[in-house]
Phi, psi and omega in degrees: 000134175236156180243123181252131176225149174202130189306131180093347184243166179284149170285151182212130179265137180221149176286146179208144173231166174295339177282350183284119183290316181220144185235121177253133183231125172245137179237144182265154175304141183276152169263160182222143177236118178244140181195181172214156179239135184225144171231129174055035180081353176248152183296141169278123177241002185242068181173194178210168176250134176245136176238128188234131176260168177294342176272011180067029170278131175240128181234149185231145174221122175288144177292138176296133186300335182261324186234002178067025180277157174217155180215142171229125183239168175059038182266140170288149173296155178148188185263131182227157170256127177250128177230143174252130176242146176277172181302335182263019184058015178285133179287121175266331188200141175214141181202147172267144172215163178241129178247141182259147178312123173076007177248152175260139181249121178256133182232117173253115181258121176250117181260145177302143180298328179305324180299315189292315180291322182292339183242015174071019179277156180231000000 
């Protein structure tokens, strides 16, 4: 299996064997997911975001320590499950979303203060 990447395009995994004489690859323009997570008007900086595709790809992004931002690039278009997890792996938020070829999607997630207090987040 090889992974092909090119800036601005989707990443793609392809089967490969040493007997393959030539490998042809076509890539589609990538989707991007940009976002931030907030609790009580402040950025959540102690956790991560998990993005799972219908193809069973799982990607993780640690929340930025200053602003609570996350970023996923080189994504193929399709339906995804988005989850926010605390440092203790507790699921704080879940949502389905659809990403379109060649487009950026911005997601601002505002969590209830109760979730932060119950999980020791600040």
